[in-house]
N, C-alpha and C positions, 0 to 999 in steps of 0.2 A: 666674207659673207657671200659674195657673189660665186666664188669657187665652191663653197659649201652647197649653195642652192643648185649650182650646175650639176654637181656629182650627184646628190640626192635625187634630183629630177631624172638624171640619166638612169639610175638604177630602177626607178619606177617605170620609165619609159621601156627599158629593155626587158624587165620582167612582164610587163603588159604585153609587149610584142611577142615574146616567146610564148606566153600563155594564150594569146588570141589567135596566133596564126594557125591556119588549118593544118592539122597533122593527120587527121582521119576523117572519113565520112560518117563514122560512128561517133557516138557520144563517148568521151573519156572520163576516167575517175577525176573529179576535180581536186580532191585532197592529194592524191598521188601526184598529179601533174604540178600542184603547187610546190611539192617538195623537190620533184625533178627540175622544176624551173629554177629554184634556188641554188641547187647543186651545179647546174649548167651555168649559172652566173659566176659562181665561184670559179669554176674551171676556166670560163671565158676570160675573166679578169686575170687569171694566172697566165693565160696564153698571151694576152695582150701585154701584160707586164714583162713577160719574158722577151718579147720582140722590142718593146720600147727600150728596155735596158740594153739590148744587144746594140742598137743603134745610137747609144749615148744620149737618149733623151731622158728628161727627168721622169722618174717613175712616181705617179701621185695621182691625186684625184682629177687634175685637169687633163692629163693624157689618157688615162684610162677611162675617165668620164666622157672624153670626146669620142673614144672607140665605142663606148656603150650607146652613145647617140647615133653614131653612124650606123651600127647594126640595126638598132631599133627602128631608125627611119627606113632603112632597106626592107625590114620586115613589115612596117606599116604600109609601105608603098605596095608590096605584094598583097597584103590584105585589101587594100582599097581597090587595086586592080582587079582582083578575083571576086571582090564583093562577097567575101565569105570569112566567117570567123569560126574557131573551133568550139563546138558545143560540148558541154560537161554535165555530168550527173553528180549529185552528192547524196550518197546513202546516209541514212540516220547512224548506221554503225560507225561509219568513218568519222562523222562529226563527234560522236560520243567518245570514240577511242582517242581521237585528237585532243579533246578536252581532258580525258583522264590521264593521257600521257603528259599533258602540260601541268596538270595537278601533281602528278608524281614528281615531275621535274622541279616544280616549286618547292616541294617538300625536301627533295635532295639539296636544292640550293639553300634553303633555309638552315638545314642541319650542317651542311658542309661549309658553305661560304658566308651564310647569313645574307639578309637582303641589303646589307652594306657592301656586298661583294669584296670581302676580305680575302687575303691570300691564304690558301690552305692546299698546298700541293706537297706530296710527299717525296717528290724527286726534284733534283736540281735542274732537270730538263726544261721545266717550265721558264726558269730564269733565262736559259739560253734563247729559247724561242721568243720570249717577250723582248729580249735585248735585240734580236734579229728584226722584230716589227718596229721597234723604236729607231733602230739604226736606219731602216728603210724610210721612215718619216723624216729623219734628221738629213740623210744624205740623198734621198730621192733616187736610190739605186738599190739593186739586189746583190747581196754579198754571199749568198750560198746557193747550192744547187737544189736544195729541197725547201723551196720558199713558198709553197702553195698556202699553207695556212698563215704564216708570217706576213705575207704580202696582203692577204684579205684582212688580216687584223690591222696592218699598218694603214689601210684605206679608211678603216672605221676610226682609228685614232686620229687620223688627219682630219676627219670630218668634225670630231668633237673636241679638237685640241683648243678651240677658242672657248669652250664651255668647261671642260675638265682640266684642272691645273696639271702641269707636266708630271709632278710626282705621283699623282693618282691615276696615270694612264693604266696602272695595274688593274684597276677596276674594269676598264674597257676590255682588257686581256682576259680577265676571269669571265666577263659577260660573253665573249666570243667563245671561249672554252665550253661554256654551259650550252651555247647555241649548237656547237658541233655535236655535242652529246644528244641534244633533241634530234638533230638531223640523223644520227646513227640509228635511233630507234625507228624514226619515221620511214626512212629509206628501206629498212627491212620489212616493216608493215607493207609497204608499197609492193614489195616482191611477193610476199606470201598473200596478200590481198587479191592478187591477180588469180590465185588458184582457189579462191573462197567463193562457191557458187550457191551456197545456202547459209542459213542463219547459224547452224552448228559450226560450220567451217569459219564463218566470220568471227564467231566468239573464240574458236580455237586460234585464229590468226592473231587476235587481241592477246590472248593469254601467251602464245608462243613468243610473240614480240617482246613482252615484259620479261620472260624468262631469258630471252637473248640479250636484251638491252642491259639488264642489271648484272650480267656477267662481265665479259672482257670490255665492252664498251664503257661502263661505269669505272672499271678498274683504270683504264687508260685516262679517264678525266681525273680520278682521284690522285693519280701519280703524275699529272701534268704531261701525259703522253698524247694530248689530243691532236697534235700534228700527226702522229702516227695513226690515231684513231680516225682521222680524216681520210687517211689512205685507205683504210677498210671501208669507210663510207663511199669513197669514189669506186672502190671495187664492186660494192653493192649496186651502185649507180649503174656501173657497166653491165652487171647481171640483169638489171631491170631493163636497161635499153636492149641488151642482146635478146632477151625474151621477146620484146616487141619486134625485133628484127626478125627472129625465127618464126614467130607467129603471124608476122605481117599485119601488125595492129596499127602501125602508123607508116607514113610515107618513107620510102627507102632512103631518100637523099637526106631527110631529117635524122633517121637512125644513124647513118654514116657520120653526120657532122657531130652528133652527140657522142658516138663511139670514139671519134678522133680526139674530142675534147677531153673525154674521160681518160683516155690513154695518155694524153699529154700530162694531164693533172696527176696521174699516178707517177709518171716520170720525175715530177718536181715535188712529189709529196712523199713518197717512200719507194726508193728504187728496189729494195729487196725482193718485192713481189712482182716486178715487171716481167722476168722471164716466164714464170708460170702463168700469169694473167694473160699476157700477149699471146703466148702460145695456144691458150684455152680458146681465146677470141678467134685466133686465126684458124683453128681446127673447126670452130663452130661455123664461121662464115664458109670455109672450104666445103664443108659437108653440104651446106645448103646449095653451093654451086654444083656439086657432084649430083646432087638429087635433080637438079634442073639440067643435068648432063651438059654443063658448061664450066667444067674444071679448068680446062684450058681454053680461055677466051679473053677478049679485051675487057668484057665486064668484070671478071674475076680479077684481073690485073688492076684495073682502075679501081675497084672496090678496095682491094688490099692496100694499094698505094694511098688511097684517100684516108684509110683509117690509120695506117701505121707510119707513112713516110715523114710527114712534118713532125708527129710527136716524137718520132725516133731521133731524127736529125737535131731537132731544137733541144729535145731533152738530153741528148748525149753531149751537146755543146755545154751545157750547164753541168752535167755529171762529170765531165773531164776536168771541170775546175777543181774537183775533189775526188780524184780517181779512186781513192781508197774505198769510197762508198760502193764502188762496183767490183772491185777485184778481190777474188779469193786465190791465193797463191799458196805454195808449199811451206811458206815462212809463218811461223807462230807469232811474227811481230806485226803482222798485218792488222787492219782495223777489225777484221772479222774474227780474229782471235781474242780481242779485248773483251774482258767481262764488263757488265755494267749492273747497275741496280734495277732489278725487275722481278715480277713473280715468276716463279719456276715451279712447273708441274709437268711431268712427263705425259701422263695419260689419265689420271684419275678424274679429271673434269668430264672426260668423254665416256667413262665406263657405263654409267647408268643409261645414257642415251644411245650407246653404240648399236644395240640390236634395232632401234629405230632408224639410225643413220643408214645402216646396211639395207634394211628393208625398204626404206624410203627411196634409196638410190636405185634399187632393183625395180621397185614398183613403177617408178617414173619412166624408166627406159622401156618397160613393157608396155606401159600405158600410152604415152604420147607418140611412141614410135619415131621420135626425132631427137636430135642432139641439141641440147642447150649449153649455156656456158658453165653451169654448175656441174653438169655430166662430164664436160671435157676437163675442167679445171681440177676437180677433186683428186683424180688419180695422178695428175701432174704434181700437185701439191704433196701428195703422200710420197711420191718418188723423190721430189725435191728435199722433203724433210728426212727420208732415209739417207740420202746422200750427205746432207748437213750432219746427221746424227753420227754417221761413219766417220766424217771429218772431225767431228767433236770429240770422238773416241780417240782419235790420233793427235788431238791437241791443236788442230788447225783452224777449228771454228768454235766459238765460245758458246755455252749454254744461253748466253744473253740473246744472241742473234737467232739460235735454234728456237727458242721459246717465243720469239716474236711471230713466228709462223702459226702459233696457236690461235691468235686472234682471227686470222683468215680462215683456219680450220674451224673455228667456233661458228663463224658466219655460214659457211658452207654446210656444216654439220646440221645447224638449226634449220636451214632450208630443206635438207634432206628429212629431218624430223617432221616438218609439216607436210612434206610429200606423203610420209608414212601415215600421218594423221588423216590426210585427206583420203587415202586409199582405205584405211581401216574404218572411217566414218561411214562407209556405205553400207557395211553389214555388221560391224563390231565397234559401235560407239562406246561400248563399256570398257574396251580395252584402252581407248583414248582417255577416257575419264579416269580410269585406274592409274594411267601413267602420271597424269597432272596431279592427282591426289597423293600418289607416292612422293612427288617432288614437294608438295605441301607439307606432308608429314615430316620429311627430312629438314625442311625449313623450320617448322615449328619446334622439333627437338633441338636443333642447333641454336636458333635465335632466342628461343624462350627458355633456354637453360635446362632442358630435359636430360640431356647427356651429362652436364655438370652435377645435376641433382643425383643421378645414379652413381656417378664417380665419387662424390662426396659421401654418399651412403654406404656404398660397398663397390669398390672398383673391380672386384672379382667378377660382376655381373656384366661387364662391358669393356671390351678390348679394342674394338673398331668404332669410333664415333661417327655420328651422321655427317660431320664436316668433311670426312674423307670422300664422300660422294658429291658434295657440293663446295668443294675446296675453294674455287674461285670467288663465290659469293661469300664465304666465310672470311677469306683473306681480305677482300675488299672492305667488308664491314669492320674488320679489326682496324684497318688504317683509316676508314671513313670516319670513325668516332674520335680520331685524334683531334686535340685542340688546334685552334687556328694559329697561324704565325703571329708571334707575340706583338701586341700594339706598341709595346715599349721600344722594341727594335725599329718599328716603323717611324716612331717618334725621333729616335736617334738618327735614323737614316735621312729623315726630312730636314733635320738641322744640318747635316753634312751636305745635303743637296742644295739648301738655301745659302749656306755660308761659303761653300768651296766649289766653285765652277771649274771643271777641268781645263777650259780654255784660259782660265785667268790665274789659278793657283796650280802649284804642282799637285800631283796626283795624291789622293787620300788612300792610304792603305786600309785594309780591314783585316782583322785577325779574330777568326771564329771558326765555325765548321763549315763545311763545304756549301751547305744550303744557306746559312746566313751570309757567307761571303758572296754567293751567287746573287742573291736578292739585293745586297748592298750595291754591287757594281751595276745591276740593272736599273735600280730605281734611282741612284745618283748619278748615272751616266759616266761613272769612273771606269777608266780602262786600264787601271793598275794591275799587275800580275796578282794572281791569288796566292795566299799563303797556306791555305787549308789546314790552319792551326799549327803549322810547322815553323819553329823559331829559326831554324836554319835558313830555310827559304826567306823569311822575313828579313834575317840580317843581311842576305845577299841582296835583295831588293833595296834595302836601305842604304847599303854601301855605294849604290850607283848614284845616290843623291837626287833621285827622281820623285821622292815622296817627302812631304813636309809635315803631314799629319797621319795619324792612325786611328781608326775606330775599332775599340777593343770591345768585344762581347764577353760577358762573364760565362765561364764554362770550364771545361777540363783543360783546354789549352791555355786559357788565361791563368788558372790555378798553378799549373806547372811552371809558368813564367811570371808569377805574380810580382816579385820583387822588382824585377825590371820594369814592367808596365806601370807599377804604382809609383815609381820613381819619375815618370814623365809628367810633364806639366799639363794638367786637365784643362781644357777650354769649355767643355760641356760635359754633363753626367746625368744619368738618370738610374733607374732601378736595375736595368738590364746591361749596362756598359757605359763607356765614356769615349769622348774624342780628346786626344792629347797631341801635343806638338812633339815631334820627333827630335831627340837632342842632335 
């Protein structure tokens, strides 16, 4: 209990100190800085966790809570010495949008997970990353290079483990995934809100954020890719901080610290984007130094080292633990050539907004007459994607890794869309309104069955349906409406978890599909190899003598081998499967 109080108060303390320390003489947006403060804490805890793990100290709420207290006390000392705190303003539109976004989130949660926070992810990735989080709680160490999301989830699990039974840790995991989705929308709003100088643009910022949010960010959550989605959120955070650095909205040293934390967070969240993003930030900072006629100076060297040195060194130490995450070689056997389950669409999601993307990018260069991170990163990302596409055509890079870049392209594209909206709103608001109305018409036809009605009446009248222009939304909705993970399976898994402890009994095998086996291993803490419904793999594992029981799920794999599994002695059974003693 004392450890729990220690950590919770440390979070409150560091959040208050970051929020209150003076960052600018001017008033800042309170809602935006609340979001920035949360992401800063996530990144800081990731940084401290990485250091603590390297020096072989236990990673947990005590060590990280202690680091939180240390930094917060330093910040409070600065606050009291300067006798100044940061002042904020709270616009009505920001408060209203935050409430609306929260209500949308509640609706998404209710229909997708239920207020009971049930499991409902379409990909096996969620099982892997929850296992990483629970392993961190169990072992008090970090076992992967991409640990940012799982570490922060592990800290929440450790805080609540005295309240939530071990088997139901998945509810905490689901809650964290939902929170990451909320951050994804709010950090985008933070970026575009900075360009909203009148009520029309403020409303446009709200609408643009919702269109962005319900695209790739929601898709990432539905499929359990929120660890990856958090990487995009970190990049959005870097864009917001870079904007403040370029515009000199807050103190330079605070910007540098936040940029360094953001860069490290990306290194241990999703390394695929590191080259493009780091180079984009580098060019952005260098351009500022060139304008000050200080390209070659101690200040430039110090700034670059402060932003990149520690993130690169510490991040590479973790990345080299799993060097396949970094390397693209000529061999098709590398990790980058491996396909995986994900949404794939080469370009149709961007066709409708492409004119606005190009115009927005052009307008902002002419208008602000300075380089920000989006301006530098967009062309770098396009070049990077062209290279990956060429390698993909040669069989050296999978479509899975190529299409991961679409999430970052989605973020940058919608920022450019808003830049276009901002410029057009000065004299051509009707064009902006027309664009949003077009989107709404397409949504109406797709989600309300307009296309299906025409197809059923006379398919000759329509060959290209509305979903071809809003494919990511349509795809996500298709999977969004899928039923939750079967409660009967959870009942079966809970019996196995309660009856067979890995430290006491031999491992319990599981025989079902990949998703079923993934959740079984994660929820029961079993480390037995996966069969993935393959009887030959099952027989090989059984022959080693390392498994005493098997959890069998009814399905195609069971039916193919029904005679064998029905011959086993059943110790527990329900409507979705049974647990049996292996002969």
